[in-house]
C-alpha positions as CSV (number, residue, x, y, z in Angstrom):
1,X,16.7,33.6,-6.0
2,X,13.4,32.7,-4.2
3,X,14.0,29.1,-5.0
4,X,17.5,29.1,-3.4
5,X,16.2,30.9,-0.2
6,X,13.4,28.4,0.2
7,X,15.8,25.4,-0.2
8,X,18.2,26.7,2.4
9,X,15.3,27.4,4.8
10,X,14.0,23.8,4.4
11,X,17.4,22.3,4.8
12,X,18.0,23.8,8.2
13,X,14.5,23.4,9.6
14,X,14.6,19.6,10.0
15,X,17.8,17.6,10.1
16,X,17.8,13.8,10.4
17,X,20.9,12.3,11.9
18,X,21.9,8.8,12.9
19,X,23.9,8.1,16.0
20,X,25.6,5.0,17.3
21,X,26.8,4.3,20.9
22,X,25.8,3.0,24.3
23,X,23.4,3.4,27.1
24,X,25.5,2.0,30.0
25,X,26.9,-1.2,28.5
26,X,24.0,-1.6,26.0
27,X,24.8,-0.8,22.4
28,X,22.2,1.2,20.5
29,X,21.3,3.2,17.4
30,X,19.4,6.5,17.6
31,X,17.9,8.5,14.7
32,X,17.2,12.1,15.5
33,X,15.1,14.7,13.7
34,X,15.4,18.3,14.9
35,X,13.0,21.2,13.9
36,X,15.2,24.2,14.6
37,X,12.3,26.6,13.9
38,X,10.2,25.1,16.6
39,X,13.0,23.8,18.9
40,X,11.2,20.5,18.7
41,X,12.8,17.0,18.4
42,X,11.5,13.6,17.5
43,X,13.6,10.4,17.5
44,X,13.6,6.7,17.9
45,X,16.2,4.3,19.2
46,X,16.7,0.6,19.4
47,X,19.1,-1.8,21.1
48,X,21.3,-3.7,18.8
49,X,20.3,-6.9,20.6
50,X,16.5,-6.2,20.1
51,X,16.1,-4.1,16.9
52,X,12.7,-2.8,18.0
53,X,12.2,1.0,17.6
54,X,11.3,2.9,20.7
55,X,9.7,6.3,19.6
56,X,10.7,9.5,21.4
57,X,9.7,13.2,21.4
58,X,11.0,16.3,23.1
59,X,12.9,19.6,22.7
60,X,16.2,21.0,21.5
61,X,17.5,24.3,22.7
62,X,21.1,25.7,22.8
63,X,22.6,22.2,22.0
64,X,20.7,20.7,25.0
65,X,18.5,17.8,23.9
66,X,15.6,16.4,26.0
67,X,13.8,13.3,24.8
68,X,11.2,11.0,26.4
69,X,8.8,8.2,25.4
70,X,6.3,9.4,22.8
71,X,2.8,9.9,24.2
72,X,4.1,10.0,27.8
73,X,4.6,12.9,30.1
74,X,8.1,14.1,30.8
75,X,7.4,13.9,34.6
76,X,6.9,10.2,34.2
77,X,10.6,9.8,33.3
78,X,9.9,7.1,30.7
79,X,12.8,6.6,28.4
80,X,14.1,10.0,29.5
81,X,17.2,11.2,27.7
82,X,19.0,14.3,29.0
83,X,21.7,15.0,26.4
84,X,24.2,17.6,25.2
85,X,25.1,17.8,21.5
86,X,28.7,18.8,20.7
87,X,29.2,18.6,16.9
88,X,29.2,14.8,16.1
89,X,29.2,13.7,19.8
90,X,26.1,13.3,22.0
91,X,26.5,12.6,25.8
92,X,24.3,12.6,28.8
93,X,22.0,10.3,30.7
94,X,19.1,8.0,30.2
95,X,16.5,7.4,32.9
96,X,13.7,4.8,33.0
97,X,11.7,3.3,35.9
98,X,14.0,5.0,38.4
99,X,17.3,3.7,36.8
100,X,19.8,6.1,35.3
101,X,22.7,5.2,33.0
102,X,25.4,7.1,31.1
103,X,24.7,7.8,27.3
104,X,27.6,8.1,24.8
105,X,26.8,8.5,21.1
106,X,28.6,9.5,17.9
107,X,27.3,10.2,14.4
108,X,27.4,7.3,11.9
109,X,26.6,6.8,8.3
110,X,25.3,3.3,8.8
111,X,21.9,2.5,7.3
112,X,19.6,1.3,10.1
113,X,17.3,-0.7,7.8
114,X,20.3,-2.5,6.4
115,X,21.6,-3.3,9.9
116,X,18.2,-4.7,10.9
117,X,17.9,-6.8,7.7
118,X,21.4,-8.3,8.4
119,X,20.4,-9.3,11.9
120,X,16.9,-10.8,11.4
121,X,16.8,-14.3,12.8
122,X,14.1,-16.9,12.0
123,X,13.4,-19.7,14.5
124,X,11.6,-22.9,13.4
125,X,8.4,-23.2,15.4
126,X,5.8,-25.8,14.4
127,X,4.5,-27.9,11.5
128,X,1.0,-28.0,10.2
129,X,0.0,-30.9,7.9
130,X,-2.6,-30.8,5.2
131,X,-3.1,-34.3,3.9
132,X,0.5,-35.2,2.9
133,X,1.7,-31.6,2.6
134,X,3.6,-29.8,5.4
135,X,3.8,-26.1,6.2
136,X,6.7,-25.3,8.5
137,X,6.2,-22.2,10.6
138,X,8.9,-19.8,11.6
139,X,9.0,-16.9,14.0
140,X,11.4,-14.0,13.5
141,X,13.2,-13.6,16.8
142,X,13.1,-9.8,17.3
143,X,9.7,-8.8,15.8
144,X,7.9,-12.1,16.8
145,X,6.3,-12.1,13.4
146,X,5.3,-15.6,12.1
147,X,5.0,-17.1,8.6
148,X,5.3,-20.6,7.1
149,X,7.5,-22.2,4.5
150,X,6.7,-25.2,2.3
151,X,8.0,-28.5,3.8
152,X,7.7,-32.2,3.0
153,X,5.0,-33.2,0.5
154,X,6.1,-30.4,-1.9
155,X,8.7,-31.1,-4.6
156,X,12.1,-29.5,-4.4
157,X,11.3,-27.2,-7.4
158,X,8.0,-26.2,-5.8
159,X,9.8,-25.3,-2.6
160,X,12.5,-23.4,-4.5
161,X,9.9,-21.3,-6.3
162,X,7.6,-20.4,-3.4
163,X,9.9,-20.3,-0.3
164,X,12.0,-17.3,-1.5
165,X,8.7,-15.4,-2.0
166,X,7.6,-16.3,1.5
167,X,11.0,-15.2,2.8
168,X,10.4,-11.7,1.2
169,X,6.9,-11.5,2.7
170,X,8.2,-12.6,6.1
171,X,11.0,-10.0,6.0
172,X,8.4,-7.3,5.3
173,X,6.4,-8.4,8.3
174,X,9.5,-8.4,10.5
175,X,10.5,-4.9,9.4
176,X,7.0,-3.5,9.9
177,X,7.0,-5.1,13.4
178,X,10.3,-3.5,14.3
179,X,9.7,-0.1,12.9
180,X,6.0,0.6,13.9
181,X,4.4,1.2,17.2
182,X,2.4,-2.0,16.9
183,X,1.6,-4.4,14.1
184,X,-0.9,-7.3,14.4
185,X,-0.6,-9.6,11.4
186,X,-2.6,-12.8,11.2
187,X,-2.4,-15.5,8.6
188,X,-5.2,-17.8,7.6
189,X,-4.6,-20.7,5.2
190,X,-7.4,-20.7,2.7
191,X,-6.5,-23.6,0.3
192,X,-3.8,-26.2,-0.2
193,X,-4.6,-28.4,-3.2
194,X,-2.5,-30.4,-5.6
195,X,-1.9,-27.2,-7.7
196,X,-2.7,-24.1,-5.6
197,X,-1.7,-22.5,-2.3
198,X,-3.7,-19.6,-1.1
199,X,-3.6,-17.7,2.2
200,X,-5.1,-14.5,3.7
201,X,-3.2,-11.8,5.6
202,X,-5.2,-9.7,8.1
203,X,-3.3,-6.8,9.4
204,X,-3.8,-3.9,11.9
205,X,-0.8,-1.6,11.9
206,X,0.0,1.7,13.5
207,X,3.2,3.5,12.4
208,X,2.0,7.0,13.4
209,X,-0.7,9.3,12.1
210,X,-4.3,9.7,12.9
211,X,-5.4,6.1,13.0
212,X,-4.1,2.5,12.4
213,X,-4.3,0.9,9.0
214,X,-6.5,-2.1,8.6
215,X,-5.9,-4.3,5.6
216,X,-6.8,-7.7,4.0
217,X,-4.5,-9.2,1.5
218,X,-4.7,-12.4,-0.5
219,X,-1.7,-14.4,-1.7
220,X,-2.4,-17.0,-4.4
221,X,0.2,-19.4,-6.0
222,X,0.0,-21.9,-8.7
223,X,3.0,-23.9,-7.6
224,X,2.6,-26.6,-10.2
225,X,3.2,-24.0,-13.0
226,X,5.4,-21.8,-10.8
227,X,3.2,-18.7,-11.0
228,X,2.1,-16.2,-8.4
229,X,-1.4,-15.3,-9.3
230,X,-2.0,-11.5,-9.3
231,X,-5.5,-11.3,-10.7
232,X,-8.5,-13.5,-11.0
233,X,-8.1,-13.3,-14.8
234,X,-4.8,-15.3,-14.4
235,X,-7.1,-18.3,-13.9
236,X,-10.4,-17.1,-15.5
237,X,-9.3,-14.7,-18.3
238,X,-12.8,-14.1,-19.6
239,X,-14.5,-13.4,-16.3
240,X,-15.4,-9.9,-15.2
241,X,-15.6,-10.5,-11.4
242,X,-17.4,-7.2,-10.7
243,X,-20.2,-7.9,-13.1
244,X,-20.5,-11.5,-11.7
245,X,-20.6,-10.2,-8.2
246,X,-23.2,-7.6,-9.1
247,X,-25.4,-10.1,-10.8
248,X,-25.2,-12.5,-7.8
249,X,-25.4,-10.1,-4.8
250,X,-26.8,-6.8,-5.9
251,X,-30.3,-7.6,-4.6
252,X,-29.1,-9.3,-1.4
253,X,-31.2,-7.6,1.3
254,X,-28.8,-8.8,4.0
255,X,-26.0,-6.5,2.8
256,X,-25.5,-3.1,4.4
257,X,-27.1,-0.6,2.1
258,X,-24.8,2.2,3.3
259,X,-21.8,0.3,1.8
260,X,-23.1,0.8,-1.8
261,X,-21.2,-2.2,-2.9
262,X,-22.3,-2.3,-6.5
263,X,-23.0,1.4,-7.4
264,X,-19.4,2.4,-8.3
265,X,-16.8,-0.1,-9.7
266,X,-13.9,2.3,-9.3
267,X,-14.7,3.4,-5.7
268,X,-14.5,0.1,-3.9
269,X,-13.3,-2.6,-6.3
270,X,-10.2,-1.0,-7.8
271,X,-8.0,-2.4,-5.0
272,X,-9.8,-5.6,-4.2
273,X,-8.1,-8.6,-2.7
274,X,-9.0,-12.2,-3.5
275,X,-8.2,-15.7,-2.4
276,X,-8.8,-19.3,-3.6
277,X,-10.9,-21.4,-1.2
278,X,-12.3,-24.9,-1.2
279,X,-15.6,-23.6,-2.5
280,X,-14.6,-20.9,-4.9
281,X,-12.9,-17.5,-5.0
282,X,-13.6,-15.0,-2.2
283,X,-13.3,-11.4,-3.3
284,X,-13.1,-8.5,-0.8
285,X,-13.5,-4.8,-1.8
286,X,-11.4,-2.0,-0.4
287,X,-12.9,0.9,1.6
288,X,-11.6,4.1,3.3
289,X,-10.7,3.7,7.0
290,X,-14.0,5.0,8.3
291,X,-15.9,2.3,6.2
292,X,-13.6,-0.6,7.1
293,X,-16.6,-2.7,8.4
294,X,-17.9,-2.8,4.8
295,X,-14.9,-5.0,3.8
296,X,-16.5,-8.4,3.7
297,X,-15.7,-11.3,1.4
298,X,-18.0,-12.2,-1.5
299,X,-17.9,-15.8,-2.8
300,X,-18.0,-16.8,-6.5
301,X,-18.3,-20.6,-6.7
302,X,-15.9,-22.4,-9.1
303,X,-18.8,-23.9,-11.1
304,X,-20.2,-20.4,-11.9
305,X,-16.7,-19.0,-12.7
306,X,-16.1,-21.9,-15.1
307,X,-19.4,-21.5,-16.9
308,X,-19.0,-17.8,-17.3
309,X,-15.4,-18.1,-18.4
310,X,-16.3,-20.7,-21.1
311,X,-19.3,-18.9,-22.4
312,X,-17.4,-15.6,-22.8
313,X,-14.3,-17.1,-24.3
314,X,-15.0,-17.0,-28.0
315,X,-16.6,-13.6,-28.1
316,X,-13.8,-12.0,-26.0
317,X,-11.0,-13.5,-28.2
318,X,-12.7,-12.1,-31.4
319,X,-12.9,-8.7,-29.9
320,X,-9.5,-8.4,-28.2
321,X,-7.5,-9.5,-31.2
322,X,-8.8,-6.4,-33.1
323,X,-7.2,-2.9,-32.6
324,X,-10.6,-1.3,-32.8
325,X,-11.5,-2.9,-29.5
326,X,-8.9,-0.6,-27.8
327,X,-9.6,2.7,-29.5
328,X,-11.6,5.0,-27.3
329,X,-11.5,2.4,-24.6
330,X,-11.1,4.0,-21.2
331,X,-9.2,1.0,-19.8
332,X,-6.3,1.2,-22.3
333,X,-3.9,3.7,-23.9
334,X,-2.2,3.4,-27.3
335,X,1.3,4.5,-28.4
336,X,2.5,4.9,-32.0
337,X,6.0,3.4,-32.1
338,X,8.0,1.6,-34.7
339,X,8.6,-1.8,-32.9
340,X,10.0,-3.9,-35.7
341,X,12.6,-1.4,-37.1
342,X,10.9,-1.0,-40.5
343,X,10.6,2.8,-40.1
344,X,6.7,2.4,-40.1
345,X,4.8,3.3,-37.0
346,X,3.1,0.4,-35.3
347,X,0.8,0.5,-32.3
348,X,1.4,-0.6,-28.7
349,X,-1.7,-1.1,-26.6
350,X,-1.4,-1.2,-22.8
351,X,-3.8,-1.3,-19.9
352,X,-3.9,1.9,-18.0
353,X,-2.6,2.1,-14.4
354,X,-4.7,-0.1,-12.0
355,X,-6.7,-1.4,-15.0
356,X,-4.6,-4.6,-15.6
357,X,-1.3,-5.7,-17.0
358,X,-2.1,-6.3,-20.7
359,X,0.4,-5.3,-23.4
360,X,-0.4,-5.9,-27.1
361,X,1.9,-5.3,-30.0
362,X,0.1,-4.5,-33.3
363,X,2.1,-4.5,-36.6
364,X,1.3,-2.0,-39.3
365,X,0.8,-4.0,-42.5
366,X,-0.3,-1.5,-45.2
367,X,-2.3,0.4,-42.6
368,X,-4.0,-2.7,-41.3
369,X,-2.9,-3.6,-37.8
370,X,-2.2,-7.2,-37.2
371,X,-1.7,-8.6,-33.6
372,X,1.9,-9.6,-33.2
373,X,2.1,-10.4,-29.5
374,X,0.1,-10.4,-26.2
375,X,2.2,-10.0,-23.1
376,X,2.5,-8.1,-19.8
377,X,3.1,-4.4,-19.2
378,X,4.8,-5.4,-15.8
379,X,2.1,-3.8,-13.7
380,X,1.5,-5.6,-10.3
381,X,-1.3,-5.6,-7.8
382,X,-0.1,-3.6,-4.8
383,X,3.2,-2.8,-6.7
384,X,4.5,-0.8,-9.7
385,X,2.0,0.4,-12.3
386,X,2.5,1.2,-15.9
387,X,3.2,5.0,-16.4
388,X,4.6,5.3,-20.0
389,X,6.0,3.5,-23.0
390,X,8.7,5.3,-25.0
391,X,10.6,4.8,-28.2
392,X,14.2,3.6,-27.8
393,X,16.9,3.3,-30.5
394,X,16.7,-0.5,-30.3
395,X,13.0,-0.8,-29.7
396,X,10.9,0.6,-26.9
397,X,10.9,1.0,-23.1
398,X,8.1,0.1,-20.7
399,X,8.2,2.4,-17.6
400,X,6.5,1.4,-14.4
401,X,6.4,3.3,-11.1
402,X,5.2,2.7,-7.5
403,X,2.5,5.4,-7.4
404,X,1.3,5.1,-3.9
405,X,4.3,6.3,-2.0
406,X,8.1,6.6,-2.1
407,X,10.2,6.4,-5.3
408,X,10.6,3.3,-7.3
409,X,10.8,3.1,-11.1
410,X,11.5,0.3,-13.5
411,X,12.5,0.9,-17.1
412,X,12.1,-2.3,-19.1
413,X,14.0,-2.3,-22.4
414,X,12.6,-4.3,-25.3
415,X,14.2,-5.1,-28.6
416,X,13.3,-7.3,-31.6
417,X,16.0,-9.9,-31.8
418,X,15.8,-12.9,-34.3
419,X,12.1,-12.2,-34.8
420,X,11.4,-12.3,-31.0
421,X,10.7,-9.4,-28.8
422,X,13.2,-9.7,-26.0
423,X,13.3,-7.9,-22.6
424,X,17.1,-7.3,-22.7
425,X,17.5,-5.4,-19.4
426,X,15.8,-3.4,-16.7
427,X,17.0,-0.2,-15.1
428,X,15.6,0.1,-11.6
429,X,15.7,3.4,-9.8
430,X,14.9,3.9,-6.1
431,X,15.6,6.5,-3.4
432,X,18.0,5.4,-0.6
433,X,16.0,7.0,2.2
434,X,13.9,10.1,3.2
435,X,16.9,11.7,4.8
436,X,18.5,15.0,3.8
437,X,21.5,13.2,2.3
438,X,19.4,10.7,0.3
439,X,20.3,9.7,-3.3
440,X,19.0,7.6,-6.1
441,X,20.2,4.0,-6.7
442,X,20.4,3.2,-10.4
443,X,20.6,-0.6,-11.0
444,X,21.0,-2.1,-14.5
445,X,19.9,-5.7,-14.3
446,X,20.3,-8.0,-17.3
447,X,17.2,-10.0,-18.2
448,X,17.3,-11.6,-21.7
449,X,13.7,-12.9,-21.5
450,X,11.4,-13.6,-24.4
451,X,8.2,-11.5,-23.9
452,X,6.1,-14.4,-25.2
453,X,7.4,-16.7,-22.3
454,X,4.4,-17.9,-20.2
455,X,6.5,-17.4,-17.0
456,X,7.6,-13.9,-18.0
457,X,6.8,-12.2,-14.6
458,X,8.3,-15.1,-12.6
459,X,11.5,-15.0,-14.7
460,X,11.9,-11.3,-14.2
461,X,15.0,-10.4,-12.1
462,X,14.1,-7.9,-9.4
463,X,16.1,-4.9,-8.1
464,X,19.1,-6.1,-6.0
465,X,18.5,-6.1,-2.3
466,X,19.7,-3.2,-0.1
467,X,23.0,-4.9,0.8
468,X,24.0,-5.6,-2.8
469,X,23.0,-2.2,-4.1
470,X,26.0,-0.7,-2.6
471,X,28.3,-2.7,-4.9
472,X,26.3,-3.4,-8.1
473,X,24.3,-0.1,-8.5
474,X,25.4,3.5,-9.2
475,X,24.3,6.5,-7.3
476,X,22.7,9.7,-8.6
477,X,22.0,12.9,-6.8
478,X,18.4,13.9,-6.3
């Protein structure tokens, strides 16, 4: 009974509602949150012609709603809404800079993010040339966010591989710019060679809360082999970048001693970013907000990386092909699962969350474990991380989740077919929104990919976009 009472209390305390209508002759959407316990209201609205959120705050009492621009004073009459709520209809006036217009709104079930996504517009801006290769820059009309696409000098297949990924990145910039109070995102091209494209993203974003978020992100592409490079080990598999940086820089007296760069690997190097440059790989550690000045780039020259990678190669291969290397290893976990349908338990080894993306299948051959396959556990830097591996009637399931915020799960189903371990399909699960009426999208995506394929991650079909989910996915109650 206590659980039921608590649930009812929470459900009436804060109600998020979406309204559509007009301010004068201007069409708008407004999303409203009311805290009935405190008689407080927060909201944002945007013009359909502009898409940019304008945050509001105010009060709600006896169906009378008063809203004004967030962080202003009501006496300033900035974005001042004086409204009456009558069931699904909201009417009143809007005042700003001495001008007053009539407001007429009604409830709607339209998804505001979907509306914005459908109305983004990219305008071609300028072209930057690097030797014979062109980057074509585009500006999203409403958010004013800028990013490039590959142009002349790249092959058609190279453009078809990278440009959709740049589309996705640009869309995320645009949505952040439209939803947040402010978002400064700057792009710096680090390297364009005959094989690699690398650029840095420097962002300062405020979407509410105590302080802005500052972030440095590196994007690295091997466009010749159609790979997005997530980790340094994608190029130098036998290099431990932390140990190399420690060896090279630990005694550098010019470094700020308060940053403690090389005293704790987990503290500051767990979420590092990296980029390819002309001179080597620049690696940047990640620090809490108060220590943002400590986030500086450390260069590892290509010559040193190549020498270390080569010298470690033979020893690493000998160790990592043996199951004993992974037992009692804090970077891995092991599951006992029959993976080849012979009723004998085999072993699946996986990197732990945030420890890499390795997945190894060891076959039980008279209690001797033979390495059958090295592949990926589908963990991604800045994305989903491995959370579990479970037995399935046709094989096993690799489960990944987005652990930082929100709800996004991927269930990758693997079966042994014609002596090949095949990723047959993926079931994606994600929450529709944070509103009271939210639900879970469940999307079953066919894959049919050989786990031994060198382009496994690039071949993986992702969750359908928000527009397609309505038709190709099913909905579950939360």
